[in-house]
C-alpha positions as CSV (number, residue, x, y, z in Angstrom):
1,X,-8.2,2.5,0.6
2,X,-10.9,0.7,2.6
3,X,-11.7,-2.9,2.7
4,X,-12.8,-4.3,-0.6
5,X,-14.6,-7.4,0.6
6,X,-17.3,-5.1,1.9
7,X,-16.9,-2.2,-0.6
8,X,-15.2,-3.9,-3.6
9,X,-12.0,-2.0,-3.0
10,X,-9.5,-4.2,-1.4
11,X,-8.7,-7.4,-3.4
12,X,-6.5,-10.0,-1.8
13,X,-4.0,-12.7,-2.6
14,X,-3.5,-16.2,-1.6
15,X,-0.4,-16.7,0.5
16,X,2.3,-19.4,1.1
17,X,5.6,-20.7,0.2
18,X,6.6,-21.3,-3.4
19,X,7.5,-24.9,-2.8
20,X,4.1,-25.8,-1.3
21,X,2.2,-23.8,-4.0
22,X,4.1,-25.6,-6.8
23,X,3.3,-28.9,-5.3
24,X,-0.4,-28.2,-5.4
25,X,-0.7,-26.2,-8.6
26,X,1.2,-25.9,-11.9
27,X,0.9,-23.0,-14.3
28,X,0.8,-22.5,-18.0
29,X,1.2,-19.2,-19.7
30,X,1.6,-17.5,-22.9
31,X,5.0,-16.2,-23.8
32,X,6.0,-13.2,-21.7
33,X,6.4,-9.7,-23.1
34,X,9.9,-9.2,-24.3
35,X,11.5,-6.9,-21.8
36,X,15.1,-5.9,-22.0
37,X,17.4,-6.6,-19.1
38,X,17.6,-3.6,-16.7
39,X,20.7,-2.7,-14.7
40,X,18.7,-1.5,-11.7
41,X,16.3,-4.4,-11.7
42,X,15.6,-5.5,-8.1
43,X,18.2,-3.2,-6.7
44,X,17.9,-2.4,-3.0
45,X,18.3,1.2,-1.7
46,X,21.5,0.1,0.0
47,X,22.9,-1.3,-3.3
48,X,22.0,2.0,-5.1
49,X,23.9,3.9,-2.4
50,X,26.9,1.6,-2.7
51,X,26.9,2.3,-6.4
52,X,26.8,6.1,-5.9
53,X,29.6,5.8,-3.4
54,X,31.7,3.8,-5.8
55,X,31.1,6.3,-8.6
56,X,29.0,3.8,-10.7
57,X,25.8,5.9,-10.3
58,X,24.7,9.4,-9.6
59,X,21.3,10.7,-8.6
60,X,20.9,12.0,-12.2
61,X,21.9,8.7,-13.8
62,X,19.4,6.8,-11.5
63,X,16.6,9.2,-12.5
64,X,17.5,8.8,-16.2
65,X,17.6,5.1,-15.9
66,X,14.2,4.8,-14.1
67,X,12.5,7.3,-16.5
68,X,13.8,5.2,-19.5
69,X,12.4,2.1,-17.9
70,X,9.1,3.7,-17.3
71,X,8.9,4.8,-20.9
72,X,9.9,1.3,-22.1
73,X,7.6,-0.9,-20.1
74,X,5.1,1.2,-18.3
75,X,4.0,3.4,-21.2
76,X,4.9,1.0,-23.9
77,X,5.7,-2.7,-24.3
78,X,3.8,-4.5,-21.4
79,X,2.2,-1.1,-20.6
80,X,1.8,-1.7,-16.9
81,X,0.5,1.9,-16.6
82,X,1.5,2.4,-13.0
83,X,2.9,5.9,-13.2
84,X,0.3,8.6,-13.7
85,X,2.7,11.5,-14.0
86,X,6.5,12.1,-14.1
87,X,8.1,14.9,-12.2
88,X,9.4,17.5,-14.7
89,X,11.8,18.7,-12.1
90,X,13.3,15.4,-11.2
91,X,16.6,15.8,-13.1
92,X,17.1,19.3,-11.7
93,X,16.5,18.0,-8.1
94,X,18.9,15.1,-8.8
95,X,21.6,17.5,-10.0
96,X,21.3,19.6,-6.9
97,X,21.6,16.5,-4.7
98,X,24.6,15.3,-6.6
99,X,26.3,18.6,-6.0
100,X,25.3,18.6,-2.3
101,X,26.7,15.1,-1.9
102,X,30.0,16.2,-3.4
103,X,30.2,19.4,-1.3
104,X,28.8,18.2,2.1
105,X,28.3,14.4,1.9
106,X,25.0,12.5,1.8
107,X,22.1,13.4,4.1
108,X,21.3,9.7,4.7
109,X,20.3,6.4,3.0
110,X,17.7,8.1,0.7
111,X,20.0,10.8,-0.6
112,X,19.6,10.8,-4.4
113,X,17.3,7.8,-4.4
114,X,14.3,8.0,-6.8
115,X,10.9,7.2,-5.3
116,X,7.3,7.4,-6.4
117,X,4.4,8.6,-4.4
118,X,0.6,8.0,-4.8
119,X,-1.5,10.6,-6.7
120,X,-3.5,11.5,-3.5
121,X,-0.5,13.1,-1.8
122,X,0.0,16.9,-2.2
123,X,3.1,18.3,-3.9
124,X,3.6,22.1,-4.2
125,X,5.3,21.7,-7.5
126,X,4.5,21.2,-11.2
127,X,2.9,17.8,-10.6
128,X,-0.9,17.5,-10.0
129,X,-2.7,15.9,-7.1
130,X,-6.0,14.4,-8.2
131,X,-6.7,11.1,-6.5
132,X,-7.1,10.0,-10.1
133,X,-10.2,12.1,-10.6
134,X,-10.7,14.6,-13.4
135,X,-12.5,16.8,-10.9
136,X,-9.2,17.9,-9.3
137,X,-7.3,18.5,-12.5
138,X,-5.9,22.1,-12.2
139,X,-6.0,22.2,-8.3
140,X,-2.8,23.6,-6.8
141,X,-1.9,22.6,-3.2
142,X,-0.4,25.5,-1.3
143,X,2.3,23.3,0.3
144,X,3.8,19.8,0.3
145,X,2.2,17.1,2.2
146,X,4.0,16.1,5.4
147,X,5.3,12.9,3.9
148,X,6.6,14.8,0.9
149,X,8.4,17.2,3.3
150,X,10.0,14.2,5.0
151,X,11.1,12.7,1.8
152,X,12.6,15.9,0.4
153,X,14.4,16.5,3.8
154,X,15.8,12.9,3.5
155,X,17.2,13.7,0.1
156,X,14.9,11.5,-1.9
157,X,14.2,12.4,-5.6
158,X,10.4,12.5,-6.3
159,X,10.4,10.7,-9.6
160,X,6.7,11.1,-10.1
161,X,3.2,9.9,-9.0
162,X,1.5,6.7,-9.3
163,X,-2.0,5.7,-10.4
164,X,-4.5,4.5,-8.0
165,X,-8.1,3.3,-7.6
166,X,-9.9,6.6,-8.0
167,X,-10.7,8.4,-4.8
168,X,-9.1,5.5,-2.9
169,X,-11.9,3.2,-4.1
170,X,-14.6,4.8,-2.0
171,X,-16.7,6.1,-4.9
172,X,-18.7,3.0,-5.6
173,X,-19.5,-0.6,-4.8
174,X,-18.8,-2.5,-7.0
175,X,-15.8,-0.8,-8.7
176,X,-12.7,-1.7,-10.6
177,X,-9.5,-1.6,-8.5
178,X,-6.5,0.0,-10.1
179,X,-8.6,2.2,-12.4
180,X,-9.0,6.0,-12.4
181,X,-10.5,8.4,-14.9
182,X,-7.3,10.3,-15.1
183,X,-4.9,7.4,-15.1
184,X,-6.7,4.6,-16.7
185,X,-6.1,1.0,-15.6
186,X,-2.9,-0.3,-14.0
187,X,-2.0,-3.8,-14.9
188,X,-0.3,-6.5,-12.8
189,X,3.2,-7.1,-14.0
190,X,3.1,-10.8,-13.1
191,X,0.1,-11.3,-15.5
192,X,-1.1,-8.3,-17.4
193,X,-4.8,-9.4,-17.5
194,X,-4.8,-9.6,-13.7
195,X,-5.7,-6.9,-11.3
196,X,-3.3,-4.9,-9.1
197,X,-5.8,-4.5,-6.2
198,X,-6.3,-1.2,-4.7
199,X,-6.1,1.5,-4.0
200,X,-2.3,1.8,-4.0
201,X,-2.2,-0.1,-7.2
202,X,0.3,2.0,-9.1
203,X,2.7,2.2,-6.1
204,X,2.9,-1.5,-5.7
205,X,3.0,-2.4,-9.3
206,X,5.8,0.2,-10.0
207,X,7.9,-1.2,-7.2
208,X,7.3,-4.8,-8.4
209,X,8.4,-3.8,-12.0
210,X,11.5,-2.0,-10.7
211,X,10.3,1.4,-11.9
212,X,11.6,3.1,-8.8
213,X,13.7,2.2,-5.7
214,X,10.6,2.3,-3.4
215,X,7.2,4.0,-3.2
216,X,4.6,5.5,-0.9
217,X,1.1,4.3,-0.8
218,X,-1.9,5.0,1.5
219,X,-4.4,2.8,3.3
220,X,-7.7,3.0,5.1
221,X,-8.3,-0.8,5.0
222,X,-6.2,-2.9,2.8
223,X,-4.9,-0.4,0.3
224,X,-1.2,-0.9,1.1
225,X,-1.1,-4.5,2.1
226,X,-3.4,-5.9,-0.5
227,X,-1.7,-4.4,-3.6
228,X,1.6,-5.2,-2.1
229,X,0.7,-8.8,-1.7
230,X,-0.9,-9.1,-5.1
231,X,2.1,-7.5,-6.8
232,X,4.7,-9.6,-4.8
233,X,6.3,-6.8,-2.7
234,X,6.6,-5.7,0.9
235,X,4.1,-3.2,2.2
236,X,3.7,-1.7,5.7
237,X,0.6,0.0,6.9
238,X,1.8,1.7,10.2
239,X,0.0,2.6,13.3
240,X,-2.3,5.5,12.7
241,X,-0.3,8.5,14.0
242,X,3.2,7.2,13.2
243,X,3.3,9.2,9.9
244,X,1.6,12.6,9.5
245,X,-1.3,12.8,7.2
246,X,-1.6,16.5,6.4
247,X,-1.8,17.1,2.7
248,X,-3.1,13.7,1.8
249,X,-6.6,13.6,0.2
250,X,-8.6,12.0,3.0
251,X,-11.2,9.2,3.4
252,X,-11.3,8.5,7.1
253,X,-9.3,10.3,9.7
254,X,-9.8,7.3,12.0
255,X,-8.1,4.9,9.8
256,X,-6.2,6.8,7.1
257,X,-2.4,6.5,6.9
258,X,0.4,6.5,4.3
259,X,3.1,3.8,4.4
260,X,6.1,2.5,2.5
261,X,6.2,-0.1,-0.2
262,X,9.4,-1.9,-1.3
263,X,10.8,-5.0,-2.7
264,X,12.5,-6.0,0.6
265,X,11.8,-5.5,4.3
266,X,15.0,-3.6,4.6
267,X,13.9,-1.0,2.0
268,X,10.5,-0.6,3.8
269,X,12.3,0.0,7.1
270,X,14.6,2.5,5.4
271,X,11.6,4.4,4.0
272,X,9.7,4.3,7.3
273,X,12.7,5.9,9.0
274,X,12.4,8.9,6.8
275,X,8.5,9.1,6.9
276,X,7.8,8.7,10.6
277,X,7.5,11.9,12.7
278,X,5.2,14.4,14.4
279,X,3.1,16.4,12.0
280,X,2.0,19.8,13.6
281,X,-1.1,19.7,11.5
282,X,-2.1,16.1,12.5
283,X,-3.1,15.7,16.2
284,X,-3.0,11.9,15.8
285,X,0.9,12.1,15.6
286,X,1.3,13.6,19.1
287,X,2.2,10.3,20.6
288,X,4.7,9.7,17.8
289,X,7.4,11.8,19.5
290,X,7.9,9.0,22.1
291,X,6.9,6.0,19.9
292,X,8.9,6.5,16.6
293,X,12.5,5.7,15.8
294,X,15.1,7.5,13.6
295,X,16.3,4.2,12.2
296,X,14.0,1.2,11.9
297,X,16.6,-0.8,10.1
298,X,18.2,-1.4,13.5
299,X,15.4,-3.8,14.4
300,X,16.1,-6.1,11.4
301,X,17.4,-9.5,12.6
302,X,17.7,-12.6,10.6
303,X,17.3,-14.6,13.8
304,X,14.3,-12.5,14.9
305,X,11.8,-15.3,15.0
306,X,13.7,-17.2,17.7
307,X,11.5,-17.3,20.8
308,X,8.7,-15.3,19.2
309,X,5.1,-16.2,20.0
310,X,2.9,-15.7,16.9
311,X,-0.9,-16.2,17.0
312,X,-2.4,-17.9,14.0
313,X,-5.8,-16.4,13.2
314,X,-7.5,-19.4,11.6
315,X,-10.8,-17.7,11.1
316,X,-9.0,-15.7,8.4
317,X,-8.1,-18.9,6.6
318,X,-10.4,-21.3,4.8
319,X,-11.4,-19.3,1.7
320,X,-9.2,-21.3,-0.6
321,X,-7.6,-24.8,-0.4
322,X,-4.6,-23.5,-2.2
323,X,-4.2,-20.6,0.2
324,X,-4.5,-23.0,3.2
325,X,-1.9,-25.3,1.7
326,X,0.7,-22.7,1.0
327,X,0.0,-21.0,4.3
328,X,0.9,-24.2,6.1
329,X,4.3,-24.0,4.4
330,X,4.8,-20.5,5.7
331,X,3.8,-21.5,9.3
332,X,6.3,-24.4,9.1
333,X,8.9,-21.9,8.1
334,X,8.1,-19.8,11.1
335,X,8.4,-22.8,13.4
336,X,11.7,-23.9,11.8
337,X,13.1,-20.4,12.6
338,X,12.3,-20.9,16.3
339,X,8.8,-19.3,16.6
340,X,6.1,-20.8,18.7
341,X,2.8,-20.8,16.9
342,X,-0.5,-20.4,19.0
343,X,-4.0,-20.9,17.7
344,X,-5.5,-17.4,18.3
345,X,-9.3,-16.9,18.1
346,X,-10.3,-13.3,17.7
347,X,-13.9,-13.4,18.9
348,X,-14.9,-10.0,17.5
349,X,-13.9,-10.7,13.9
350,X,-16.7,-9.8,11.5
351,X,-18.7,-7.9,14.2
352,X,-17.7,-4.4,13.0
353,X,-18.0,-4.9,9.2
354,X,-21.1,-2.8,8.9
355,X,-20.1,-0.1,11.4
356,X,-16.8,0.3,9.6
357,X,-18.6,1.4,6.5
358,X,-20.8,3.7,8.5
359,X,-17.7,5.5,10.0
360,X,-16.3,5.7,6.4
361,X,-19.4,7.4,5.0
362,X,-19.6,10.0,7.8
363,X,-15.8,10.8,7.8
364,X,-15.6,10.8,4.0
365,X,-18.0,13.7,3.8
366,X,-16.6,15.7,6.6
367,X,-12.9,15.1,5.8
368,X,-13.0,15.5,2.1
369,X,-15.0,18.8,2.4
370,X,-12.4,20.1,4.9
371,X,-9.6,19.1,2.5
372,X,-11.3,20.9,-0.4
373,X,-11.9,24.0,1.6
374,X,-8.3,24.2,2.6
375,X,-7.3,23.6,-1.0
376,X,-8.9,26.9,-1.8
377,X,-10.1,28.6,-5.0
378,X,-7.7,26.6,-7.2
379,X,-9.8,23.6,-6.7
380,X,-12.4,23.0,-9.5
381,X,-14.7,21.4,-6.9
382,X,-15.3,22.6,-3.3
383,X,-17.3,19.8,-1.7
384,X,-18.4,16.1,-2.1
385,X,-21.7,17.4,-3.4
386,X,-19.9,19.3,-6.2
387,X,-17.8,16.1,-7.0
388,X,-21.0,14.1,-7.3
389,X,-22.4,16.8,-9.7
390,X,-19.1,16.9,-11.7
391,X,-19.2,13.1,-12.1
392,X,-22.8,13.3,-13.4
393,X,-21.9,16.0,-15.9
394,X,-18.9,14.0,-17.1
395,X,-20.4,10.5,-16.8
396,X,-18.8,9.2,-20.0
397,X,-15.3,9.9,-18.8
398,X,-15.7,9.5,-15.0
399,X,-18.2,6.6,-14.8
400,X,-17.8,4.4,-17.9
401,X,-17.6,1.2,-15.8
402,X,-19.1,2.0,-12.3
403,X,-21.0,4.7,-10.6
404,X,-20.8,6.6,-7.3
405,X,-23.4,5.1,-5.0
406,X,-21.1,5.4,-2.0
407,X,-20.5,9.1,-2.6
408,X,-24.2,9.6,-2.7
409,X,-24.6,7.7,0.6
410,X,-21.9,9.7,2.2
411,X,-23.4,13.0,1.0
412,X,-26.6,12.0,2.8
413,X,-24.9,11.6,6.2
414,X,-25.1,14.2,8.9
415,X,-22.3,15.8,11.0
416,X,-19.8,14.0,13.1
417,X,-21.9,14.7,16.2
418,X,-24.6,12.2,14.9
419,X,-25.4,9.4,17.3
420,X,-25.2,6.8,14.6
421,X,-21.6,7.9,13.9
422,X,-20.5,8.1,17.5
423,X,-21.9,4.7,18.4
424,X,-20.3,3.1,15.3
425,X,-17.0,4.7,16.2
426,X,-17.0,3.5,19.8
427,X,-18.0,0.0,18.8
428,X,-15.3,-0.3,16.1
429,X,-12.6,0.9,18.5
430,X,-13.7,-1.5,21.3
431,X,-14.2,-4.6,19.2
432,X,-11.0,-4.2,17.2
433,X,-8.7,-3.0,20.0
434,X,-9.6,-3.9,23.7
435,X,-11.8,-6.9,22.9
436,X,-9.9,-7.8,19.6
437,X,-6.2,-7.5,19.0
438,X,-5.2,-6.4,22.5
439,X,-7.3,-9.1,24.2
440,X,-6.1,-12.1,22.2
441,X,-2.5,-11.0,22.4
442,X,-2.7,-10.4,26.2
443,X,-4.4,-13.8,26.7
444,X,-1.7,-15.8,24.7
445,X,1.3,-13.5,25.5
446,X,1.8,-12.9,21.8
447,X,4.4,-10.9,19.9
448,X,2.2,-10.7,16.7
449,X,-0.7,-12.2,14.8
450,X,-0.4,-13.9,11.4
451,X,-2.8,-14.6,8.6
452,X,-2.8,-14.9,4.8
453,X,-3.0,-11.4,3.3
454,X,-5.5,-12.7,0.8
455,X,-6.1,-14.5,-2.4
456,X,-4.2,-14.3,-5.7
457,X,-4.8,-11.7,-8.4
458,X,-8.0,-12.0,-10.3
459,X,-8.7,-11.2,-14.0
460,X,-9.7,-7.6,-14.2
461,X,-13.4,-7.2,-15.2
462,X,-14.3,-3.7,-16.4
463,X,-17.9,-4.7,-16.8
464,X,-18.8,-6.3,-13.5
465,X,-15.9,-5.1,-11.2
466,X,-15.4,-7.4,-8.3
467,X,-12.4,-9.0,-6.8
468,X,-10.6,-11.9,-5.1
469,X,-11.5,-14.0,-2.1
470,X,-10.3,-13.6,1.5
471,X,-8.4,-10.9,3.2
472,X,-7.0,-10.1,6.7
473,X,-6.5,-6.4,6.8
474,X,-9.7,-5.2,8.5
475,X,-8.8,-6.0,12.1
476,X,-5.6,-4.0,12.2
477,X,-7.1,-1.3,9.9
478,X,-10.1,-0.6,12.1
479,X,-7.9,-0.7,15.2
480,X,-5.5,1.7,13.6
481,X,-2.7,-0.8,14.4
482,X,0.3,-1.8,12.2
483,X,0.3,-4.5,9.6
484,X,3.0,-5.7,7.3
485,X,2.8,-8.1,4.3
486,X,5.7,-10.1,3.0
487,X,6.0,-12.2,-0.2
488,X,5.3,-15.9,0.8
489,X,5.1,-17.7,-2.5
490,X,3.3,-18.1,-5.8
491,X,0.1,-19.7,-7.0
492,X,0.0,-20.3,-10.7
493,X,2.8,-17.7,-11.1
494,X,0.9,-15.1,-9.1
495,X,2.5,-13.7,-5.9
496,X,0.9,-14.3,-2.5
497,X,1.7,-12.7,0.8
498,X,1.6,-13.4,4.6
499,X,0.6,-10.6,7.0
500,X,2.0,-10.0,10.5
501,X,0.0,-7.5,12.6
502,X,-0.2,-6.5,16.2
503,X,-0.5,-3.8,18.9
504,X,-0.2,-0.1,18.4
505,X,3.4,1.1,17.8
506,X,4.7,-2.4,17.3
507,X,6.4,-1.7,14.0
508,X,9.9,-2.7,15.4
509,X,8.5,-6.1,16.4
510,X,6.7,-6.6,13.1
511,X,9.7,-5.6,11.0
512,X,11.9,-8.0,13.0
513,X,9.6,-10.9,12.4
514,X,8.9,-10.0,8.7
515,X,12.6,-9.7,8.0
516,X,13.5,-13.0,9.6
517,X,10.7,-14.7,7.6
518,X,11.9,-13.0,4.4
519,X,15.5,-14.1,5.0
520,X,14.6,-17.6,5.8
521,X,12.3,-18.1,2.8
522,X,13.6,-15.8,0.1
523,X,10.8,-16.6,-2.3
524,X,10.4,-13.3,-4.2
525,X,10.9,-13.5,-7.9
526,X,10.7,-10.6,-10.3
527,X,7.7,-10.3,-12.6
528,X,7.8,-11.7,-16.1
529,X,5.0,-9.6,-17.6
530,X,3.0,-12.6,-18.8
531,X,-0.1,-11.8,-20.9
532,X,-2.0,-14.2,-18.8
533,X,-1.7,-17.3,-16.7
534,X,-3.9,-20.4,-16.5
535,X,-4.1,-23.0,-13.8
536,X,-4.9,-26.7,-13.5
537,X,-5.0,-28.9,-10.4
């Protein structure tokens, strides 16, 4: 969930247009895994709804098709391993929704649509909620998380849960993104020896491989946008407070949020329309009543870049020549569509890296303990201290590749009234908001900021952990402001993304810009499940 450049949790991709990347780098790869053609491959939510309306599909047939696909390429074949658990009640739910559609008509665009959610989101059903840890196996949440309530209300079918970087990748530095003790390692569908980034690894990989119509991930810093970028899909980290967080295993109440992941901007907007809303158990959503919209697809405009002023944050470039080259292609595409690009220096970048970690450690202890207390007696562990002890007792299963040094540091922290915490919190807010994003956008009269989401997927190293270079998620993450990543191209066959981020509650603007860029470039290609890729200049 939090930033991996500092804590080895968020690993990023290089970004740019396919044409520019191909000009700079060529790729050679082994023969791809043989994967059968799939009728629902790359299907948008709207296409699935049209198929249901025409009698081609039903909610049941969609669930059956996706489940078969998961068995074929997620559990066998390429063995992407993105789905940690299937919902045993999915077919029953689908049947009920099919009957309801016949009797009353559809509830909306998600009626009967199979989606996956991350395994740190509570469901009061027969599925588990573990954050990938064996320590929570057997725990039984008393009620659905807010986002699950919203999805069920919209008529979505919860197909199952996705694997993740265990505990949102806050347990240790270094760590292995996309790995959990319960779920094992999720692999990148573009090149199976490459990493999926974290912590919403399974959600992004499953969407990329067409194992569901769309998915829900969570982010504290980078954990939606980074895996979305590295897996070649669209991911939106919304403003903190746009989507309720009750029933989500927490890391930091200052920065935590869930968000949609899809293959297109339209699918992400459709999902956001269902997810956004006031959560009575999350005070951060109070403003949402006046800031959210029932239908975010209304903001999608193929001409949405005309007249837009976009700030280019050059300080977030420069970590790779290939990234810089392909990003230039993306910037030219923005200009061709009528956007004005402005060089935008954010003077505070890098000045809150250490204090962000400080806030994480304090809030992890307080928030996780509060969650476990609310979970009640069904939880095998009842505090961060007990989790640490559980991991020590089960070291061979829980810590075969990396330890829990960050957990230990968090446990040593005091209460949220501590001066160190309060000072770090104030500094983070001021430098990322008033003196950061707000200041540069006011000065240049900007609609949004843009930067490469990060570098391309790296080879997974179970021994040393580690990750890729670059990354632009921290500024918006620390501010609690929205950030969307869109596929921008490929480097040696690996997807790369461009991020658009801006002020609080600016999701309509970001979706408009991202959609216009997506429609103008249309670079997304489905994964080929290559065993590996190699590059040469």
